[in-house]
C-alpha positions in Angstrom: -159.9 -33.9 -13.4 -158.6 -30.6 -12.0 -158.7 -29.1 -8.5 -159.7 -25.5 -8.2 -158.8 -25.4 -4.5 -155.0 -24.9 -4.2 -153.4 -26.5 -1.1 -150.6 -24.9 1.0 -147.4 -26.9 1.0 -146.6 -26.8 4.7 -149.7 -28.4 6.2 -150.1 -30.7 3.2 -146.6 -32.1 3.5 -146.9 -32.4 7.3 -150.2 -34.3 7.1 -149.3 -36.6 4.3 -145.8 -37.5 5.4 -146.8 -37.7 9.1 -149.6 -40.2 8.3 -147.7 -42.6 6.0 -144.1 -42.3 7.0 -144.1 -44.9 9.7 -145.7 -47.5 7.4 -143.6 -46.6 4.3 -140.3 -45.4 5.7 -138.6 -48.9 5.6 -139.7 -49.5 2.0 -138.8 -46.0 0.9 -135.4 -46.4 2.4 -134.8 -49.5 0.3 -136.1 -47.9 -2.9 -134.0 -44.8 -2.2 -130.9 -46.9 -1.7 -131.4 -48.4 -5.2 -132.7 -45.4 -7.2 -130.5 -42.7 -5.6 -127.4 -44.6 -6.4 -128.4 -44.7 -10.1 -129.4 -41.0 -10.0 -126.2 -40.0 -8.3 -124.1 -41.9 -10.9 -126.1 -40.3 -13.7 -125.6 -36.9 -12.1 -121.8 -37.6 -12.0 -122.0 -38.3 -15.7 -124.0 -35.1 -16.3 -121.4 -33.0 -14.3 -118.6 -34.5 -16.4 -120.4 -33.9 -19.7 -121.2 -30.3 -18.7 -117.6 -29.7 -17.7 -116.3 -31.1 -21.0 -118.9 -29.1 -22.9 -117.8 -25.9 -21.1 -114.2 -26.5 -22.0 -115.2 -27.3 -25.6 -117.2 -24.1 -25.9 -114.3 -22.0 -24.7 -112.1 -23.4 -27.4 -114.7 -23.5 -30.2 -115.4 -19.8 -29.7 -111.8 -19.1 -30.8 -111.8 -21.6 -33.6 -115.2 -20.3 -34.9 -113.7 -16.8 -35.1 -110.7 -18.1 -37.1 -112.9 -20.0 -39.5 -115.4 -17.1 -40.0 -112.6 -14.6 -40.5 -111.2 -16.8 -43.3 -114.6 -17.0 -44.9 -115.2 -13.3 -44.7 -111.7 -12.6 -46.1 -112.4 -14.8 -49.1 -115.8 -13.1 -49.6 -114.2 -9.6 -49.4 -111.5 -10.7 -51.8 -114.1 -12.0 -54.3 -115.8 -8.6 -54.1 -112.5 -6.9 -54.8 -112.6 -5.0 -51.5 -108.7 -5.2 -51.5 -105.9 -6.6 -53.6 -102.1 -7.2 -53.3 -101.7 -4.0 -55.3 -102.7 -2.1 -52.2 -100.7 -3.6 -49.3 -101.7 -0.8 -46.9 -105.3 -1.7 -47.3 -104.5 -5.4 -46.7 -102.6 -4.5 -43.6 -105.4 -2.3 -42.2 -107.9 -5.2 -42.9 -105.7 -7.8 -41.2 -105.1 -5.5 -38.3 -108.9 -5.3 -37.8 -109.3 -9.0 -38.2 -106.5 -10.0 -35.8 -107.2 -7.4 -33.1 -110.4 -9.1 -31.6 -109.0 -12.6 -31.9 -106.8 -12.4 -28.8 -105.8 -16.1 -29.0 -104.5 -15.9 -32.6 -100.8 -15.2 -33.1 -100.6 -14.1 -36.7 -102.5 -13.7 -40.0 -100.6 -14.2 -43.3 -102.3 -13.4 -46.6 -100.3 -14.5 -49.6 -100.8 -14.9 -53.3 -100.1 -18.1 -55.4 -96.4 -17.3 -55.3 -96.2 -17.2 -51.5 -95.8 -13.4 -51.4 -98.0 -11.1 -49.4 -98.6 -9.5 -46.0 -97.9 -10.8 -42.5 -99.6 -9.3 -39.4 -98.3 -10.6 -36.1 -99.5 -10.0 -32.6 -96.0 -9.4 -31.4 -94.9 -9.5 -27.7 -97.0 -9.4 -24.6 -97.6 -5.6 -25.0 -100.3 -6.5 -27.5 -98.8 -4.3 -30.3 -99.6 -5.6 -33.8 -96.7 -5.8 -36.3 -97.1 -5.9 -40.0 -95.1 -6.0 -43.2 -94.5 -7.7 -46.5 -93.5 -11.3 -46.5 -92.1 -13.9 -48.8 -92.7 -17.3 -47.3 -89.9 -19.2 -49.1 -87.2 -16.9 -47.7 -88.8 -15.6 -44.5 -91.2 -18.3 -43.1 -90.3 -21.5 -45.0 -92.2 -23.5 -42.4 -95.4 -22.3 -44.0 -94.5 -23.1 -47.6 -95.8 -26.8 -47.4 -99.2 -25.5 -46.3 -99.6 -23.2 -49.3 -98.4 -26.0 -51.5 -101.1 -28.2 -50.1 -103.7 -25.3 -50.4 -102.8 -25.1 -54.1 -103.9 -28.7 -54.6 -107.2 -28.7 -52.7 -110.1 -26.3 -52.4 -111.1 -27.0 -48.8 -109.6 -25.2 -45.7 -107.6 -27.4 -43.3 -105.7 -27.3 -40.0 -102.1 -28.2 -40.1 -100.2 -30.6 -37.9 -98.0 -28.8 -35.4 -95.5 -26.5 -37.2 -92.3 -25.5 -35.4 -91.1 -22.2 -36.6 -87.3 -21.8 -36.0 -87.4 -18.1 -36.3 -89.9 -17.9 -33.4 -88.6 -21.0 -31.5 -92.2 -22.0 -31.0 -94.9 -24.4 -32.3 -98.1 -23.3 -34.0 -101.2 -24.8 -35.5 -102.1 -23.1 -38.7 -105.6 -22.9 -40.3 -105.1 -22.5 -44.0 -108.0 -21.3 -46.2 -107.2 -21.5 -49.9 -108.8 -19.0 -52.3 -109.9 -20.2 -55.7 -111.6 -18.4 -58.6 -113.0 -20.4 -61.6 -111.0 -23.4 -60.4 -107.7 -21.5 -60.3 -105.8 -21.1 -57.0 -104.8 -17.5 -56.3 -103.7 -17.4 -52.7 -104.3 -18.4 -49.1 -105.1 -16.9 -45.7 -103.0 -18.6 -43.0 -104.1 -18.1 -39.3 -101.6 -19.2 -36.7 -102.5 -20.2 -33.1 -99.4 -20.8 -30.9 -99.2 -23.4 -28.1 -98.8 -20.4 -25.8 -102.1 -18.7 -26.9 -104.0 -22.0 -26.7 -102.5 -22.7 -23.3 -103.8 -19.4 -22.1 -107.3 -20.6 -23.0 -106.8 -23.7 -20.8 -105.4 -21.5 -18.0 -108.5 -19.3 -18.0 -111.0 -22.2 -17.8 -109.0 -24.3 -15.3 -109.5 -23.9 -11.6 -107.5 -24.7 -8.5 -108.9 -28.3 -8.5 -109.7 -28.8 -12.2 -107.0 -28.7 -14.9 -108.0 -28.5 -18.6 -105.6 -29.5 -21.3 -105.4 -30.4 -25.0 -103.8 -33.5 -26.6 -103.0 -34.1 -30.2 -105.4 -36.7 -31.8 -104.1 -40.3 -31.5 -101.2 -39.3 -29.2 -100.2 -38.3 -25.7 -98.6 -35.1 -27.0 -99.6 -31.9 -25.3 -101.0 -29.0 -27.4 -102.1 -26.8 -24.5 -101.8 -26.9 -20.7 -101.9 -24.1 -18.0 -98.2 -24.8 -17.1 -97.0 -25.7 -20.6 -95.1 -22.4 -20.8 -92.5 -23.8 -18.3 -91.5 -26.3 -21.0 -91.5 -24.2 -24.2 -87.6 -24.4 -24.3 -87.9 -28.1 -25.0 -89.7 -27.6 -28.3 -87.6 -28.4 -31.4 -88.2 -29.0 -35.1 -88.0 -32.7 -34.4 -90.3 -32.5 -31.4 -92.8 -29.7 -32.1 -95.0 -31.1 -29.3 -94.1 -32.5 -25.8 -95.2 -35.8 -24.4 -97.3 -35.6 -21.2 -94.3 -36.9 -19.3 -92.3 -33.8 -20.3 -94.9 -31.3 -18.9 -94.6 -29.8 -15.4 -97.8 -31.6 -14.3 -96.6 -34.4 -12.0 -99.9 -36.1 -12.0 -100.5 -36.0 -15.7 -97.0 -37.2 -16.4 -98.1 -40.7 -15.3 -101.1 -40.7 -17.7 -99.7 -43.4 -19.9 -99.7 -45.9 -17.0 -103.1 -45.0 -15.5 -105.8 -47.7 -15.7 -109.1 -47.0 -17.5 -112.3 -46.9 -15.5 -115.6 -48.2 -17.0 -117.8 -45.4 -18.3 -120.8 -47.1 -16.9 -119.5 -46.6 -13.3 -120.6 -43.0 -13.5 -122.8 -43.0 -16.6 -120.2 -41.1 -18.6 -120.7 -40.7 -22.3 -119.1 -43.4 -24.5 -117.1 -40.8 -26.4 -115.0 -40.1 -23.3 -112.1 -42.2 -21.8 -112.0 -42.2 -18.0 -108.8 -43.0 -16.2 -107.8 -42.9 -12.5 -104.5 -42.3 -10.8 -102.9 -40.8 -7.7 -101.0 -37.5 -7.2 -97.7 -37.1 -5.3 -99.6 -36.7 -2.0 -101.6 -39.9 -2.5 -104.9 -38.3 -3.4 -106.9 -40.0 -6.1 -107.8 -38.1 -9.2 -109.7 -38.8 -12.4 -108.6 -38.0 -16.0 -111.2 -37.7 -18.8 -110.0 -37.5 -22.4 -112.2 -37.1 -25.5 -111.7 -39.9 -28.0 -112.3 -37.4 -30.8 -114.2 -34.1 -31.2 -116.0 -33.3 -34.5 -116.9 -29.8 -33.2 -113.3 -28.5 -33.2 -113.6 -27.6 -36.9 -110.9 -30.0 -38.1 -108.2 -29.1 -35.5 -106.4 -32.4 -34.6 -106.9 -32.0 -30.9 -108.7 -33.7 -28.0 -109.9 -32.0 -24.9 -108.9 -33.5 -21.5 -109.4 -32.6 -17.8 -108.3 -34.0 -14.5 -109.9 -33.4 -11.2 -110.1 -34.7 -7.6 -111.9 -38.1 -7.4 -114.3 -37.0 -4.7 -116.2 -35.0 -7.4 -117.6 -38.4 -8.5 -116.8 -40.7 -5.5 -118.0 -38.5 -2.7 -121.8 -38.6 -3.5 -121.7 -42.4 -3.5 -119.9 -42.5 -0.1 -122.4 -40.0 1.3 -125.3 -42.1 0.0 -124.0 -45.1 2.0 -123.7 -43.0 5.1 -127.1 -41.6 4.6 -128.6 -45.2 4.4 -127.0 -46.2 7.7 -128.0 -43.1 9.5 -131.5 -43.3 8.0 -132.0 -46.9 9.4 -131.1 -45.7 12.9 -133.5 -42.8 12.8 -136.4 -44.8 11.5 -138.3 -44.7 14.8 -138.0 -40.9 15.0 -139.3 -40.4 11.5 -142.7 -39.2 12.6 -141.4 -36.2 14.4 -138.8 -35.7 11.8 -141.5 -35.7 9.1 -143.1 -32.6 10.5 -139.9 -30.8 10.8 -138.8 -31.9 7.4 -142.0 -30.7 5.9 -141.4 -27.2 7.2 -137.8 -27.2 6.0 -138.8 -28.4 2.6 -141.7 -25.9 2.3 -139.7 -22.7 3.0 -137.1 -22.9 0.3 -139.6 -24.3 -2.2 -141.9 -21.4 -1.4 -139.0 -18.9 -1.9 -138.1 -20.7 -5.2 -141.7 -20.6 -6.4 -141.8 -16.8 -5.9 -138.4 -16.3 -7.4 -139.3 -18.5 -10.4 -142.1 -16.1 -11.4 -139.6 -13.3 -11.6 -137.2 -15.5 -13.6 -140.0 -16.4 -16.0 -140.6 -12.7 -16.6 -136.8 -12.1 -16.9 -137.1 -9.7 -14.0 -133.8 -10.9 -12.7 -132.9 -7.8 -10.6 -135.8 -8.7 -8.3 -134.6 -12.2 -7.6 -133.0 -12.6 -4.2 -130.5 -15.5 -3.9 -132.0 -18.6 -2.3 -130.3 -19.4 1.0 -128.4 -22.6 1.6 -130.1 -25.6 3.3 -128.9 -28.4 5.5 -130.8 -30.8 3.2 -128.6 -31.7 0.4 -131.3 -31.7 -2.4 -132.6 -28.4 -1.3 -129.0 -27.0 -1.0 -128.4 -28.3 -4.5 -131.7 -26.6 -5.6 -130.5 -23.3 -4.0 -127.1 -23.5 -5.6 -128.4 -24.6 -8.9 -131.1 -21.9 -8.9 -128.7 -19.2 -7.9 -126.2 -20.4 -10.6 -129.1 -20.4 -13.1 -130.0 -16.8 -12.2 -126.4 -15.8 -12.4 -126.1 -17.5 -15.8 -129.3 -15.8 -17.1 -128.1 -12.5 -15.8 -124.8 -12.8 -17.7 -126.7 -14.2 -20.8 -129.1 -11.3 -20.6 -126.1 -8.9 -21.2 -125.4 -10.5 -24.6 -128.9 -11.3 -25.9 -131.7 -8.6 -26.3 -134.2 -9.0 -23.5 -137.0 -8.1 -25.8 -136.1 -10.9 -28.1 -136.0 -13.5 -25.3 -139.3 -12.3 -23.9 -140.9 -12.4 -27.3 -139.8 -15.9 -28.0 -140.9 -17.0 -24.5 -144.3 -15.4 -24.9 -144.8 -17.2 -28.3 -143.6 -20.5 -26.8 -140.6 -20.7 -29.3 -136.9 -21.3 -28.7 -135.6 -19.9 -32.0 -136.2 -17.1 -34.5 -136.1 -18.5 -38.1 -134.8 -16.0 -40.6 -137.4 -13.9 -42.4 -137.4 -10.8 -44.6 -138.6 -7.5 -43.1 -138.2 -3.8 -43.7 -135.7 -2.8 -41.0 -134.0 0.4 -40.1 -130.3 0.0 -39.4 -128.0 2.4 -37.5 -124.2 2.5 -37.3 -122.1 4.8 -35.1 -118.4 5.5 -34.8 -116.2 7.8 -32.8 -114.3 10.2 -35.1 -110.6 10.1 -34.4 -110.9 7.5 -31.7 -107.2 6.4 -32.1 -105.9 9.9 -31.4 -108.5 10.4 -28.7 -107.3 7.3 -26.8 -103.6 8.2 -27.0 -102.2 8.6 -23.6 -104.9 6.5 -22.0 -104.1 3.3 -20.1 -106.0 0.1 -21.0 -108.2 0.6 -18.0 -109.0 4.2 -18.9 -109.6 3.3 -22.6 -112.1 0.6 -21.5 -113.8 2.9 -19.1 -114.1 5.6 -21.8 -115.5 3.1 -24.4 -117.9 1.6 -21.8 -119.2 5.0 -20.8 -119.7 6.0 -24.4 -121.5 2.8 -25.4 -123.7 3.2 -22.3 -124.9 6.6 -23.5 -125.7 5.3 -27.0 -127.2 2.0 -25.8 -129.6 3.9 -23.5 -131.0 5.9 -26.5 -131.3 2.7 -28.6 -133.3 0.9 -25.8 -135.4 4.0 -25.2 -136.5 3.9 -28.8 -137.3 0.1 -28.8 -134.2 -0.8 -30.8 -132.1 -3.9 -30.8 -128.4 -3.7 -30.3 -126.9 -6.1 -32.8 -123.2 -5.8 -31.8 -120.5 -3.6 -30.4 -117.5 -3.3 -32.8 -114.8 -1.7 -30.7 -116.1 1.9 -30.1 -118.9 1.5 -32.7 -122.5 0.3 -32.3 -124.7 -1.5 -34.8 -128.5 -1.4 -34.0 -131.7 -2.0 -35.8 -135.4 -1.4 -35.5 -138.3 -3.5 -36.8 -137.3 -6.8 -35.3 -138.0 -8.8 -33.2 -141.0 -6.6 -32.6 -142.7 -5.1 -35.6 -142.8 -1.3 -35.5 -145.2 0.9 -37.4 -142.4 3.2 -38.4 -138.9 1.9 -37.7 -137.3 4.9 -39.4 -138.9 7.3 -36.9 -137.6 5.3 -34.0 -134.1 5.0 -35.5 -133.9 8.7 -36.2 -135.1 9.7 -32.8 -132.5 7.4 -31.2 -129.8 9.1 -33.3 -131.0 12.5 -32.2 -131.1 11.3 -28.6 -127.5 10.1 -29.0 -126.6 13.6 -30.3 -128.1 15.2 -27.3 -126.4 12.8 -24.9 -123.0 13.2 -26.6 -123.4 17.0 -26.4 -124.3 17.0 -22.7 -121.4 14.6 -22.0 -119.0 16.8 -23.9 -120.0 19.8 -21.8 -119.1 17.7 -18.7 -115.8 16.6 -20.4 -114.8 20.2 -21.2 -115.4 21.2 -17.6 -112.8 18.7 -16.6 -110.3 19.8 -19.2 -110.9 16.8 -21.5 -111.3 16.8 -25.3 -114.9 16.5 -26.6 -116.0 13.4 -28.4 -117.2 13.5 -32.0 -119.2 10.8 -33.5 -120.7 9.9 -36.9 -124.1 8.1 -37.3 -125.5 6.5 -40.5 -129.1 5.3 -40.8 -130.8 3.4 -43.7 -134.1 1.6 -44.1 -134.7 -1.3 -46.4 -135.4 -5.0 -46.7 -133.2 -7.4 -44.7 -133.1 -11.0 -43.7 -133.5 -11.1 -39.9 -133.4 -14.0 -37.5 -131.1 -16.6 -36.1 -128.0 -16.6 -38.4 -125.0 -18.9 -37.8 -123.8 -22.5 -37.4 -126.1 -25.0 -35.7 -124.1 -24.9 -32.5 -123.7 -21.1 -32.3 -126.2 -18.5 -33.7 -126.8 -14.8 -33.4 -130.0 -13.0 -33.8 -129.0 -10.5 -36.4 -129.7 -8.9 -39.8 -128.0 -9.4 -43.1 -128.4 -7.7 -46.4 -127.4 -4.6 -48.5 -129.3 -2.3 -46.1 -126.6 -3.0 -43.4 -123.8 -2.1 -45.9 -125.6 1.1 -46.9 -126.0 2.3 -43.3 -122.4 1.6 -42.6 -121.3 3.5 -45.7 -123.5 6.5 -44.6 -121.7 6.6 -41.3 -118.3 6.6 -43.1 -119.5 9.3 -45.5 -119.9 11.7 -42.5 -116.2 12.3 -42.5 -116.4 13.8 -46.0 -119.5 15.9 -45.4 -118.5 17.7 -42.2 -115.4 16.2 -40.6 -115.4 18.7 -37.7 -119.1 18.2 -36.6 -119.6 17.2 -33.0 -122.3 14.8 -34.2 -122.9 14.0 -37.9 -126.1 12.1 -38.6 -126.6 11.0 -42.2 -129.7 9.3 -43.3 -130.9 7.9 -46.6 -134.0 9.2 -48.4 -135.8 6.0 -47.3 -135.4 7.2 -43.7 -136.0 10.8 -44.3 -139.3 10.3 -46.2 -140.8 8.5 -43.2 -139.9 11.1 -40.5 -142.2 13.5 -38.7 -142.1 17.2 -39.6 -140.6 18.2 -36.3 -137.3 16.5 -37.2 -135.2 19.0 -39.0 -133.4 17.9 -42.1 -130.8 19.2 -44.5 -130.6 17.8 -48.0 -127.1 16.7 -49.0 -128.1 15.2 -52.3 -127.0 12.1 -54.2 -123.7 10.6 -53.0 -121.8 7.7 -54.3 -120.8 5.2 -51.6 -118.5 2.2 -51.8 -120.2 -1.0 -52.8 -123.2 0.5 -54.5 -123.6 1.3 -58.2 -126.4 3.8 -57.8 -125.9 6.9 -55.6 -127.7 7.3 -52.3 -129.9 10.3 -51.7 -128.4 11.6 -48.4 -130.1 13.8 -45.8 -128.5 15.2 -42.7 -130.6 15.2 -39.5 -130.1 18.3 -37.4 -130.5 18.5 -33.6 
């Protein structure tokens, strides 16, 4: 049975509550006392679980990058993209691999004899250092890892390795390379205690401290203040016991009693302990028993935080029951007032929820706080959700999310489509950025990418990723386009016009103009959610992507001085309108393809 007449919340609540509150208030109070306690305990467990998951995600992002870089390196090696006969190419590759992994300390690529290339992040200035290396004589601490790699085909994380030459401890991810069952080298990725401690520093707050312990021990891998004790690290003691870290509360962890997980409905995979700090305030410590999501790293995530995060709601519940009993006789009048108070924020939330459902997040005004705890939690939770969606919307194409929502789906299974792919790159970016500060460089790149991104969005494209100063975008997914080549080409021409106009402005301020190269190709690709179960990207994979990238790189050979060089394949050119001017370049050999590509230059 359905009601076509919709009731307004304020009079409905006032009537219903006002009629029945005197008769039911006493029983409701008893029921609330029982059920709310359970709910609050469950909420405490949910808060703890979410906090642990947030800490886990921050670490897994770094470990995922390490593992995927190793896999990509092996694939590139198998395709003969580089070899030890060309150390400069290996150095360039390792530079590019290490640069975005800001929590990784070094990459070492060696052959079966332990000889190869070492790229190190260097000091705090961020400068990358590289050179040839022979592990046996220069970094003997890593030799046992390569010896182990030569006996097994699967990648592995090391135990803590103290490197005397650096006077520091590292965890090293070793990825062995095999061909036809024969070992021919390894990629070793090192993460220092300092770099991992930076991760915990970033995700810790004034009240909540995040740290990492080695599996099965009370030895500290990472902690926001671990840097104060690095001078205590030795080959015999590559890790420090919690009692040696400058955290006076955690130093007593070994003596802290355990608390039953059922007290706060905390997951069974977590150990809950309680203790008191130097000022006599109670705090909780939560340690993972183990974590299968850390990709083999022998680490456990831990946090400690003020006890009131879990205890206070229970105390407040007790107070609320006492106060509620005393106010029972005034409940009739209070019901009417309460109805109005409940209705207003719910009405605001209902209006805002429609905008959220349409991803019109800019139109959503923050919900005000309320004196009613549940409504205040609703406001805070809703505002936090909108903030999270706003941040999430920066990284995921809005059109993709809207399409999935409209279809009632939560994922995009991979499928094959004809997709137009576009790559851009700034010519001579390294020299152009010389003399810029880090802030100026970031502002320059952000401004440049904004110009390009506007044109991609205007032509219904999907931005796949930003690669430094470069952009990869595609057309034909998630929405099907009648002619994705036309959209991609017009986006490229729009970029050219935007860059030209921006260069005029730069010249008027005495700045050097920006030159870019653009490559476009159309062909069949696999498009959809690609990645591990816990972390996927909506992206495209296939030879068409490589061809578009090669066309962009080819621009430096065709006309290296062009302000904007747009090179398209014949598959693109044959699908364009007559008003788009073209210049035939002819067949060109590009790296990674046996057959030449028919290349056309688009003119603007």
